[in-house]
C-alpha positions in Angstrom: -26.9 2.9 5.5 -24.0 0.5 4.7 -24.7 -2.6 2.7 -24.7 -5.9 4.6 -21.6 -6.9 2.6 -19.6 -3.9 4.1 -21.4 -3.7 7.4 -18.6 -5.3 9.4 -15.7 -4.3 7.1 -13.9 -2.5 10.0 -14.4 -5.4 12.4 -13.3 -7.9 9.7 -10.1 -5.8 9.1 -9.3 -5.8 12.9 -9.9 -9.5 13.3 -7.9 -10.4 10.2 -4.9 -8.2 11.0 -4.6 -7.8 14.8 -4.7 -11.5 15.8 -1.0 -11.9 14.9 0.2 -8.5 16.0 3.3 -8.7 18.2 3.9 -5.0 19.2 1.7 -2.3 20.5 3.2 0.1 18.0 2.2 -2.1 15.1 -1.2 -2.7 16.6 -1.9 1.0 16.7 -0.9 1.5 13.0 -3.0 -1.6 12.1 -6.1 -0.3 14.0 -5.7 3.2 12.5 -5.4 1.8 9.0 -8.5 -0.3 9.5 -10.4 2.7 10.9 -9.3 5.0 8.0 -10.1 2.4 5.3 -13.2 0.7 6.7 -14.5 2.7 9.7 -17.8 4.4 9.5 -17.8 8.1 9.6 -20.6 10.5 8.6 -19.1 10.9 5.1 -16.2 8.6 5.0 -14.2 9.4 1.9 -10.5 8.5 1.7 -8.2 9.3 -1.2 -6.8 6.4 -3.1 -3.1 7.2 -2.1 -4.1 7.1 1.5 -6.0 3.9 1.1 -2.9 2.3 -0.6 -0.8 3.6 2.3 -3.1 2.0 4.8 -3.1 -1.3 2.8 0.7 -1.2 2.8 0.7 -1.0 6.6 -1.9 -3.8 6.9 0.1 -6.0 4.6 3.5 -5.5 6.3 2.9 -4.7 10.0 1.3 -8.0 11.0 3.7 -10.2 12.9 6.5 -7.6 13.1 8.6 -8.1 16.3 10.9 -5.1 16.1 10.1 -1.5 16.8 12.8 -0.5 14.4 11.1 -2.5 11.7 7.7 -0.9 12.5 9.3 2.5 12.0 11.0 1.5 8.7 7.9 -0.1 7.3 5.8 3.0 8.1 8.4 5.2 6.4 8.6 3.0 3.3 4.8 3.0 3.0 4.7 6.7 3.4 7.4 7.3 0.7 5.5 5.0 -1.7 2.0 6.3 -1.2 1.9 9.7 0.5 
């Protein structure tokens, strides 16, 4: 069972990052990053590089208003952390 501190980590991630999302494409990447980093799975283990990739997306996708920028941010995060 998750501790009460992390019980709503996924929901907190969604609420923190999606409220200022401007594009559906960015919203999808944000939601996926929240799910991968904070979602509850049977044995949720994520490698540190993947976690940093997701954090990169969460840090830079919020508020982006250009599909081209979404693609470029995703590529840059991938190059750095995958």
